[in-house]
N, C-alpha and C positions, 0 to 999 in steps of 0.2 A: 458462504458466498452471498453477497448482497450488492445492491446498487443504490445510489443516491444521485442527486443532481446538483450541479453548480452552474453558475452563469459565467460563460466565457465569451468575451467581446460582445456582450449583449444578447447572446443566444444561450438557451438552456442546453447543457450537455449532461449525459449520463456517465456516472463514475462507477465502474464495476470494481469491486474489491473482494479478494479472497483472503481468509484468515484461517490459520491452522488451529489445532486444538489447544495450543499454548497462548494464543492471542497474537502471534507474529503474523504480519501481513505478508502474504505470499506474492501477490501481484496486483497491479492497478492498471486499469484501462479507461481512458476517456473516449467516449463514443458519441456521435451525433444522434444515433438511433438506439432504441431499446427494442431490438428484434432478435430473431433467431440467429442471423448472421453475426451480429455483434456479440451475442452470448457464446456462440461457437468460437469466434476469434479469441475471446477472452479466456475460455476454458483451454484452448490449445496453448495459449501463451503461459497460463498458470501451470498446466501439466508439464510443459517443457522445463520449467524451473525446478520441479520436484525430482527427487531421486527415486522415490517409490510412489506408486499409484495410490490414491485415496481409497479407503474401504467404505467411507461414509461421506456424503455431501449434504450439508444442511443449507437449504435455500428458503426463500419465501415462496408463496404460492403462484408465482408468475407462470403463465401457461407455456412459455417456450422452454423452460428448464427440463421437464421430463423427456422431451424428444431429443434435445441436445445431449443430455447426460446419457441416455440410452445409446446414442450414436457414438459418443467419445469414450465413455467409461461404463460399459455394460455391467461390469462386476460390482460397481459401487452401489451402495444402498442410498437412495434419494430420500432424505428425511425432511418432511414438511410438517411442522408442528407449530402451534401458535406462539410459544415463547422460546423455541429452540434457537432462533436467530438473534436473540437479544444482545449478546456481546458485541457483535458488529454493528447492530442498530444503535447501540449506545455510543459507539465511536463516531458515528456520523456527526453528532453534536460537537464533539471535540474538533473534528475536521473543519466544520463550518465556522466554529469559533476562531480557528487559526486563520481561515481564509478571509474573514470579515475585515481585518485591518489592512489587508493587501489592497483593497479597493479596486478589484477587478483584475481578471486574468485576460490577456490579449490573444493567446493562441492555445489550441488544444495541447500542443507539445509542452508548452510552459505549464499548463494546468497539470499535466501528467507528471512532470518533474517535481512540481511543488507538492503534489499529493503523495508521491513516492517518498519525498523527503520527510513529510509529516509522518508517514508510516514508519520510516526508519527511526525518527526521533522518539515516537511513541514506544517502539520496541526497545530502544536503548534505555529510555527513562523508566519504563516499567520493569526491565530486567526479568522478563517472564520466562526466558529460555536460558539454557546454559551458554557460556561465553563462546563455545565452539561454533555455535550456529548464528552468532551475531557478527556482522551483518549477514542477512540472507543472500543467496546468490543473485537474486533479482536486483539488489541494491548495493552490489559490491563496488560500484563506481563512486559511492558516497563515502567509502572507507577512508579514514585518515591514517597516515603512516604512524606506526607505533613508536618510531625512533625520532620523530620530528619534535623540536622544542616547542613549548607552549608559546613563548614569546621570543622570536629570533632577533628582535631589535634591542634586547637588554644587554648591557655591558656586563661581563662576567665578574668584575671586581666589586661593583656597587649594586647592581640590579636596577640601575636607573635607566630610563629610556632617553634621557637628555644626552645630546652629543658632548663629547669631551672637548674642552677648549684648550 
């Protein structure tokens, strides 16, 4: 679990992201503040999407995490080590690289949807988990129907997209 920041409508917002041991993003939250209430809200949302509780939580050394984790997940081991959080830290660069051409997000909800979509695309592109868990329950709304055609405007006889005369 880690946080980064993005600019939304000219204001800096914090983006909380949780990643499982396979590199799949569990949940994303965009918050105006980086405090205990925001961390608590994020952990509650992330825990609601999981089927089993975590046994280990790796975070950076932010002061709010130990108290929030002891409150919500007392049985989990809170792991804080210098390089333990590197996989999610490395993904922040890919997220910001994808957000740069967008040239600005206008609302927190839009930012959250775009960042969740980025997480979904990263998970599918990397294919780090088995196909039964893609997409994760948090991003099921992004799922495309498996029986939909790739191009619905093609004519079956020629494959052309031009209308018949």
